[in-house]
N, C-alpha and C positions, 0 to 999 in steps of 0.2 A: 750776429744772428747766434743766441744762445744754442748750445750743442743740449738736448734732449737726451737724456740717460737712463736707462732702464735697469734700475738698480735689480729689480726682482729678476729680472733675466740673467742677468753678472752674478748673480749670487749663486746662478745653477751649477759655477764652476767649481765651489766650494766643495772639496772632500777629492776634486780631479788629482789623481797622482800620475808620476811618468818615474822610470828610472833611467840613468845611464852611466856607462863605467869610462874611466880612461886610465891612463899608465902613468906616474909619477916619474919624467925621466931626469936624468943628470941636465941634459940642455935646458930644461923646461928652470930648472932650481937655478943654474945659472944665471939663465936670464932673468928670471926673478929676483935674484939677490940683487944684480946690478941693478936694476928698477928700482928698488926701495933702496937703495944706500947700504948695503950689506957687503960686506967681504964677499967675494965670490968663491974663491977656494977653487977646489978639484974636487966637485962631488962625486963622491963613489955611492954603489949600492947599500941602503942601509944609514947612509945621512938622510939628515933630518932635511925637510922641506920648509921654507918659508913657513909660517904658522897661518897663514891664507893663500896658502897653493890649491886650495880647492877651487879658488875662483877660477882659477885658469884650467879646468880639466871637463870635460865631456861637454864643450858647451855647444849650442845646436848650431847645425848646419845648413843653412837653406841654400838653393840656386839663387844667383842674381834675379831671376824672374819675379823671387818670392817677398824679394824685399819692398820695403815701404821708404818713401819719399825722405824718410828720416834719419835711414840703413839700418833702421831695426828690422825683421822680418814682420809680415803685415799682421795685421791683428786676428785673434781665433786661436783654434788650437787647443796647448797647453792652459796657457793665460788667458784670460776673458777679455773677451774684443771690446776696450774701453773703448768708446768714441771721440776720444780727446788727444792731442798729438803727440803733445809732449809727456815724454816718461821717464824719469829719474827713480833713483835710490834716495830713498826719505832716512831709511836708517835699519836698526833692526838689531839683533843679539845674537852673539856666537856663546857657545859651551865646548872650550877645547879640551877634550879627554886625550889623546895622543895626537902626537906628530905624524903625518907623513912622511916617507921614507922613500928615497930614490929605489924604482923597481916593485913599490906597489902598485897593483889594482885597485885603485879607488873608485867604490860604487855609491852613487848620488840617487837620493830618492827624494822625491820631492812632492808635496802636497799643498795644493789650496788651500789657506786656514781661514778666509775671511775677505771679505769686500764691501767696503765701505763707503758713504759720499759725505764731504763737508763741502760748507763753502767758506773761502777767503777771500783777501781782499781781491784776488785775480779773477775769481769768478767759484765755479765748480774744481773740487777737487776730488780725485776715486783713488783710494788708498787699497792694494792690494797684499797682502799677508800669505808669504809663500813659507811652509816649514821645511828644512832641506835636512836628511841625515846622511852622512859620508860614512861610510864603511870602507875595512880593511880584512885581510884576511885573520888580524887579529882581532876584528870584534869592531865596535864604536867608535871612529878618531872624532870626530866632529856634529854637535847639532847646533842647528842656526833657524833664527826666523828672519827674513828681509820684506823690509816693507816699501813697495814698491810705491810712486804718488804718480798720475797722470792730471795735466793739466791742457787748458788752451792755451795757444800761441797769445799772445799778448798782440793787440792793436798798433802800441808804437812803445822805443823803447823807454826802460825804464828809468824814472824819474831820478835825480841824485839822491844817493842816500843820505838821510840827516845824518849829521855829527856825531859819530860814535860814542861812547863812553868810554873812558881810560880803559885801556885793554888790562886784562890780569895780571897780575906779576906771575911768573913760573919759576917754582924751584929749579924744573929741568927744563931746558930748551935748545933744541935745534933747530938751524935753516938749511933749506935750499932754493933751487930757482924753480921757479914753474915754466919750464925749456918747452916748447913743442913735438922735442925730439923725444922727452919726457913721458908726454902723455902720447906721442905715436906709439912707442914702445909697451906702454901697460894695453891699448887698444890692442895691441897686435899679440899679445900675450895672453888677452880673454878673450880674443877674438871677437870685437865688440865694433860692431861697424858704424854707431852712433857717431854720425856725423857731427855734433855740437863739440866731438872731442879733437879734429882732426882738420875741417872744412872751413876755413876762418867766412867764407863768403856765406856758407849755411848759418852756421852759428850765428854772424851778424846781421843779417838780413832777412832771414826765415822764422830765426826764433829769438832776431832782436837782445842778444844778450851783446855786451861791448867785447869782448875775444873769446877764445876757448874755453871750453869749460874742463876745468879736472875733476877728474873723475871722483865719486862720492867713495867706491870701493878703496881706490888706491889712498885716499888719506884716512881711510880705516884701517888700512895695512901696516900703513906708514907709523901709525898709532899703537896697532899692537906692538911691533916689533920694536920699538921706540920702549913700550912698555915692559916687554921683555928682557932688554938689554938693562933695565934700572932694577930687575928682578931678577939679577943672576943667569938670564939666559933661559928662564921659565913663561912660558906663555899663563896667560892670566886664566883661570875656572870660567869665568863668566866676563864678557865683554860686549857693554850696550853703547850703541851709538846712535845720533841721528843729525841730520843736516840742517843745518842752521842758515846760510847764504852760500849760494855760489862762489868757489872760487875761480880765479881764469889764468891763464897765461899770461907770460912777459914782467913778472916781479918775482921778488923772494917771498917764501911764504914758510911760515915757523913750526913746529910740532913741538907742544909743549905738555909738562905735568906737574901734576903736585901731588903730594904723599896726601893718603888721607887715614882714615881708623880702621876703612875695611880694604882699602889698597891704593888707586890713585884715581884723579881727574885727571881728563887729557881733552886737550882739544889742539885742531890745526887754526892758525890763521893768516888773515892776505897780509901785505906789508904794511899797511897801517895799524896790524895789533887787532883788528877786528875777528872775533872766532867763526870758524866756517864750518866746522863740525866738533861737536861736543862727545866725549865719552867717558865711560867710568869703567874700568878694570876691577877684578876681586880676585884674590887667589885663595 
């Protein structure tokens, strides 16, 4: 049955804002460094956190009774109540102004920027764009746009993908294993209850994925850290990213980069070399 979406109603959420604050702790920095394959070290007050540490801060906390069947909070509240069951990050853009540091109190101000409706091969797609500004006592640290996509559950397991084109050659590349423990750690750090990342029965039998789904934000975070390491430890001024296809657990994946005239083109790829998220970085 086709889901009816009242776009005019959902667009009434545009302009709604909320604010939340949290502290950047040494323990958070250690955990995130470990999860992003960085040197853990012994962080002390004033040390820089991983560049996407703000995704771990001031996450919404709801009682169990207010969670939906997918582990996300029930629809409504700050985000518009899109009547489609699947919700994932589609992409976004980040402007890095200054690193967050151990001991900072960071305040995130979030505003619904847009709600749009498109039709894809699997049916209706509803996109919600959210603008965030993260500040500390020193001023603005990060400006960001996040694009969320809502879609219907499939009625059958997706057909096998067509043979992929030859994967692009990468001047810079690192590989890791998409281990379920890695996914669990990132879910814990970001207080993300979405069951597709840790509940294999739910992921494969309800949302009909072939395995646990690797977090889009973790792919983006790994690319940011990789780009910074290749650029003398300096985060890009702007980083834009978009999901291409899901990445699943149980196999090797890679983080890749090529230099360009303005910065870098980056992508994550599955074991077959097919890109799963693409990004660009500029300094």
